N, C-alpha and C positions, 0 to 999 in steps of 0.2 A: 429316901438317903441313899447318895451315891457312893463309890469309892472315893477314898481320900486320893487326891492327885498332889504331887509335889511341884512346887512353883517357886520362883524367886519373887523377892518382894516387889521388884519392877515388873514383873509379870502380872502378878496379882493387881497392882496399881492401874495397870493398863487394863485389864478387865473391868475393874471397878469404874474408870472413867468411860469406858464404852457403856456399862451398864446404865450409868447415870445419864449419858446422851440419850439413850432408848427410852428411859423412864421419863425423863424431863423434857424431852424436845420431840422425839419421834412419835412416842405415844399419843401425847396430846394432838400433835398434828393429825394422825391418823383419824382421831376422835372427831375433829374438825371436819375433816374429809367425808367421813359417814354422816354427820350431822348435814353438812351441805347436799350430799346426794340424797338423803333423806327427804329433804325440804322439796326437791324437784318432783316428788310425786309417786307414782306407782312403782314399787319397789320390784315387783315381778319382772319387769322389763328395765329395770334401771341398771345399765352395765358400770357406770361409776361407781353405784352403792355395792354392787357385787365385787367389783374390783377393790374396793377400800376395805370391805370385810375380809377379803382373802389377804390382803397385806396386812391387816390387824392381825389374822391368825399367824401369819409368819411371824410378825412382830413379836408377838406373845409367845411363840415357841423359842425364839432367840433369848428373850428376858428370862424365861425358865431355865434355858441352858446355863446362861451366864450366872444367875442366881446360884445354880446347883453347884457350878465350879467355885464360886466366893465361899458357898456354904461349908464345901468338902475340902478346899486347899488348905495344904501344910505348908508353911514357909521354910524354904531351905535356907540354914544360915551359913553364909560363907566363910565366918569366923572359925568355924570347925571343920574346915575341909582340909584334906591331906593330900599332898602331892607327890607321895611315894609311888602312887600307882593311880592309872587313869580311873577317874571316877566323874560322877555328875558334877558339872559346872568347872571341871578343869579347863585350863586353857592347854592345847596340846600342840605340838610343832611336829611334825611328820615329813618324811621324805618316801615319796614313791621310788622304790628300789630301780624301777625299770627306767623310768625318765627322768630320775633325780629332781623332779619338781619338788619343791618344799611348799607345805601347805600349813596354815594355821587355823585351828578351829576351837571352838569351846563346845563341850557336850551340854545341851539345855534338855529341859522337858519338853516334850512334843509341841505343846502349846506355845513355845517360845521360839522353836526353830526359825532361822532366817538366814538361808545360804548365802545370800548377798553380803551379809554382815559375819560370816564366819561361823555362824551358830548352827550346830547339827543336832538332830533330834537323837535323843538317846535309843531310840528303839530303830534306828537305820542300821544298815550293815556294817558300815564302817565303825560307828560308835559302839556296836554290839562287839565288835572284832577287837577294840583297842580297850575296851573296860577290864580293869583288874590287872594291865599289863604295865611293865615299868619302863622307864628311860633306858634305851639301848635295845628293846626287845624289837624282834622283827616279827610281824604278823601277817598272815596270808588271809585275805577277805576275799570272800566270793560276793562280786557285785554283778549286777546285769550284764556288762560288756565282758565277764569272765573273772578270773582271779587276779588280785593285785597283791603285791608284796609292799607292807609300808613299815618303815623304821621309825620307832619314837625317839625323837631327839630330844624334846623337853617337855616336861610337866610342871605348870604352875597353877597357882590359885588366882 
């Protein structure tokens, strides 16, 4: 049994869909590959067989990981979220005090991070620096390129 991980309903559905694909499409395909390779004779020198067995091992490991995530996930309910302070799943608008660049982010569980779509993982330096802060607060956050001052312009659900 693993640790509980918090995830959105959408994130859990995405993982379940991937797990279904692995169980019902990829696992049978690899089983067929192994059977086909086995039919070719001597397994000791059969590179196709060994490659298929290795792929099967990797697939089973991935299936096990996803099953563990599904079994130990706790759904985060957006309805109970508070926007008085920065928290998980809040949409935040921030301004870089040095460049005046305005950025919009949503703080999400690590498994759902997608920077292209403005979703930053809760364990990133920026998210960690913003957590618990209020609209109007200016926070200094240490990032790989140095320190950056960010002003929180808006927090919403």
